[in-house]
C-alpha positions as CSV (number, residue, x, y, z in Angstrom):
1,X,0.0,0.0,0.0
2,X,1.3,3.4,-1.0
3,X,1.8,6.0,1.8
4,X,2.1,9.7,0.9
5,X,4.1,12.1,3.0
6,X,3.9,15.8,2.1
7,X,6.1,18.7,3.0
8,X,5.5,22.4,2.4
9,X,8.6,24.1,1.3
10,X,10.0,27.5,0.1
11,X,8.2,30.9,-0.1
12,X,5.8,29.6,-2.8
13,X,4.4,27.1,-0.2
14,X,5.0,24.3,-2.6
15,X,4.1,20.7,-1.7
16,X,6.9,18.1,-2.0
17,X,5.9,14.5,-1.8
18,X,7.5,11.3,-0.7
19,X,5.7,8.1,-1.7
20,X,6.7,4.7,-0.2
21,X,5.3,1.3,0.5
22,X,6.0,-1.7,2.8
23,X,9.3,-2.5,1.0
24,X,10.7,0.9,2.2
25,X,11.5,1.9,-1.4
26,X,10.4,5.5,-2.0
27,X,10.2,8.2,-4.7
28,X,10.5,11.9,-4.3
29,X,8.2,14.1,-6.4
30,X,8.9,17.8,-6.9
31,X,11.6,18.5,-4.2
32,X,11.0,22.2,-3.5
33,X,13.5,22.4,-0.6
34,X,15.7,25.5,-1.1
35,X,16.9,26.2,2.5
36,X,19.2,23.8,4.3
37,X,16.6,23.3,7.1
38,X,14.1,22.2,4.5
39,X,16.6,19.8,3.0
40,X,17.4,18.5,6.4
41,X,13.7,18.0,7.2
42,X,13.2,15.9,4.0
43,X,16.3,13.8,4.6
44,X,15.5,13.3,8.3
45,X,12.1,11.8,7.4
46,X,13.7,9.4,4.9
47,X,16.4,8.4,7.3
48,X,14.1,8.0,10.3
49,X,11.8,5.7,8.3
50,X,14.7,3.7,6.8
51,X,13.5,4.6,3.3
52,X,15.6,4.0,0.1
53,X,15.1,6.7,-2.5
54,X,14.9,5.0,-5.9
55,X,13.5,7.7,-8.2
56,X,13.3,11.5,-8.4
57,X,10.5,13.0,-10.4
58,X,9.2,16.4,-11.4
59,X,5.5,16.9,-12.4
60,X,6.8,20.0,-14.1
61,X,9.8,22.3,-13.8
62,X,8.8,25.7,-12.5
63,X,11.2,27.1,-10.0
64,X,9.2,26.3,-6.9
65,X,9.1,22.6,-7.8
66,X,12.8,22.1,-8.7
67,X,14.8,24.0,-5.9
68,X,15.9,20.7,-4.4
69,X,16.5,18.7,-7.6
70,X,20.3,18.9,-7.6
71,X,20.5,18.4,-3.8
72,X,18.4,15.3,-4.1
73,X,20.3,13.9,-7.0
74,X,23.6,14.3,-5.1
75,X,22.3,13.2,-1.7
76,X,20.4,10.1,-2.7
77,X,22.3,9.2,-5.9
78,X,19.3,9.1,-8.2
79,X,18.6,10.4,-11.7
80,X,16.2,13.2,-12.4
81,X,13.2,12.2,-14.5
82,X,10.9,14.7,-16.3
83,X,8.9,15.0,-19.5
84,X,11.0,16.1,-22.4
85,X,8.6,19.0,-23.2
86,X,9.6,20.6,-19.9
87,X,13.4,20.5,-20.5
88,X,13.4,24.1,-21.6
89,X,11.3,25.1,-18.6
90,X,14.0,23.5,-16.3
91,X,16.8,25.1,-18.2
92,X,15.3,28.6,-17.9
93,X,15.2,28.5,-14.1
94,X,18.9,29.4,-13.6
95,X,18.4,32.6,-15.6
96,X,15.4,34.0,-13.6
97,X,16.1,32.6,-10.1
98,X,18.2,35.6,-9.0
99,X,15.4,38.0,-10.0
100,X,13.2,36.2,-7.5
101,X,15.9,36.6,-4.8
102,X,17.2,33.1,-5.0
103,X,20.9,33.8,-5.4
104,X,22.0,30.3,-4.4
105,X,19.8,28.3,-6.8
106,X,21.5,25.0,-7.8
107,X,20.9,24.2,-11.4
108,X,19.9,20.6,-12.3
109,X,19.6,18.8,-15.6
110,X,17.3,15.9,-16.5
111,X,18.8,12.4,-16.8
112,X,15.8,10.6,-18.2
113,X,12.6,11.6,-20.0
114,X,9.2,10.2,-19.2
115,X,6.2,9.7,-21.5
116,X,2.6,8.9,-20.9
117,X,3.0,5.2,-21.7
118,X,5.7,4.7,-19.0
119,X,5.1,3.2,-15.6
120,X,6.7,4.5,-12.4
121,X,7.7,1.4,-10.3
122,X,9.0,1.3,-6.8
123,X,8.8,-1.5,-4.3
124,X,5.6,-3.4,-5.1
125,X,3.9,-0.2,-6.3
126,X,3.3,1.3,-9.6
127,X,2.1,4.7,-10.9
128,X,0.7,5.5,-14.3
129,X,1.8,8.7,-16.0
130,X,-0.8,11.2,-17.4
131,X,0.4,13.9,-19.8
132,X,-1.6,17.0,-18.7
133,X,-0.1,20.2,-20.3
134,X,-1.5,23.7,-20.0
135,X,0.2,25.0,-16.8
136,X,3.5,23.9,-18.2
137,X,4.2,22.4,-21.6
138,X,5.6,19.1,-20.2
139,X,3.4,18.8,-17.2
140,X,2.7,15.2,-16.1
141,X,0.7,13.7,-13.2
142,X,1.2,10.3,-11.4
143,X,-1.8,8.1,-10.8
144,X,-2.6,4.8,-9.0
145,X,-6.0,3.5,-9.9
146,X,-6.3,0.7,-7.3
147,X,-5.4,3.1,-4.4
148,X,-7.1,6.1,-6.0
149,X,-4.4,8.6,-5.6
150,X,-3.1,11.2,-8.0
151,X,0.0,13.4,-7.6
152,X,-1.3,16.2,-9.7
153,X,1.2,19.0,-9.5
154,X,-0.2,22.4,-10.5
155,X,-3.0,21.2,-12.8
156,X,-6.0,21.1,-10.5
157,X,-6.4,22.6,-7.1
158,X,-9.1,22.7,-4.4
159,X,-11.5,25.1,-6.0
160,X,-9.0,26.4,-8.6
161,X,-6.6,25.5,-11.4
162,X,-3.0,26.1,-12.3
163,X,-2.1,29.5,-13.6
164,X,-1.6,29.8,-17.4
165,X,0.1,33.2,-17.7
166,X,3.7,31.8,-17.4
167,X,5.7,30.9,-20.5
168,X,4.4,27.8,-22.1
169,X,1.0,28.0,-20.3
170,X,-2.3,28.0,-22.1
171,X,-5.8,28.1,-20.5
172,X,-7.6,26.1,-23.1
173,X,-5.0,23.4,-23.1
174,X,-5.2,23.2,-19.3
175,X,-9.0,22.9,-19.2
176,X,-8.7,20.2,-21.9
177,X,-6.2,18.3,-19.9
178,X,-8.4,18.4,-16.8
179,X,-11.6,17.4,-18.5
180,X,-10.2,14.7,-20.8
181,X,-7.6,13.2,-18.3
182,X,-8.2,14.2,-14.7
183,X,-12.0,14.1,-14.8
184,X,-12.0,10.6,-16.2
185,X,-10.6,9.3,-12.9
186,X,-12.9,7.9,-10.3
187,X,-14.7,10.6,-8.3
188,X,-13.2,9.4,-5.0
189,X,-9.6,9.7,-6.3
190,X,-7.6,11.9,-4.0
191,X,-5.6,14.6,-5.8
192,X,-2.5,15.7,-4.0
193,X,-1.9,19.2,-5.3
194,X,1.3,21.1,-5.9
195,X,0.0,23.8,-3.5
196,X,-2.6,23.8,-0.8
197,X,-4.8,21.0,0.5
198,X,-5.6,17.8,-1.3
199,X,-9.0,17.4,-2.9
200,X,-11.0,14.8,-4.8
201,X,-12.0,14.5,-8.5
202,X,-15.7,14.4,-7.6
203,X,-15.4,17.5,-5.5
204,X,-13.8,19.5,-8.3
205,X,-16.1,18.1,-11.0
206,X,-19.1,19.4,-9.1
207,X,-17.8,22.6,-7.6
208,X,-14.6,23.9,-9.3
209,X,-15.6,27.4,-10.7
210,X,-13.1,27.0,-13.6
211,X,-13.7,23.6,-14.9
212,X,-16.6,22.0,-12.9
213,X,-19.9,20.9,-14.4
214,X,-21.5,24.2,-13.5
215,X,-18.6,26.4,-14.8
């Protein structure tokens, strides 16, 4: 059974996730840890629970989701895996990080590219990949149907959606991703969002003012 541990990191209040099962193998998704105390917090959880990090994934590569990429690669000896359409998004972070006040940003590069037909395996667990662009050109989400969990990044939020005014964003594309991918999941699927509280597919289908049935 997959367990999900969340951390809230950096001034953008980004959600970083560690997923693990009874084998103690785990994956890190969107390490947003910029400050040392944030990195220490993430490592302490992994060490205290005797977890072994086997994969490092980004749902997408905006600055708040990639602060800890290089640190995690070095600390845990894992490759960084993203969708190839977000390679340029990742590359751009180094140029604009100082303008946001992050003078010590550590650049990272992708080692592997993921696509929708791939499976993310760790321990006895498996996640499907959904390609859900609109917030970012290479945005992906990770889904387990049996356990009804989805790590959704910045696609769908509780009562909201990801912003589309950043480079590579597109409102119509995002809404299409939500309605043709996310909203096909079971209503009781829990969506672990990139910011804020988790929600369910059914809740957002009924009440989300941007993409729900009444919108």
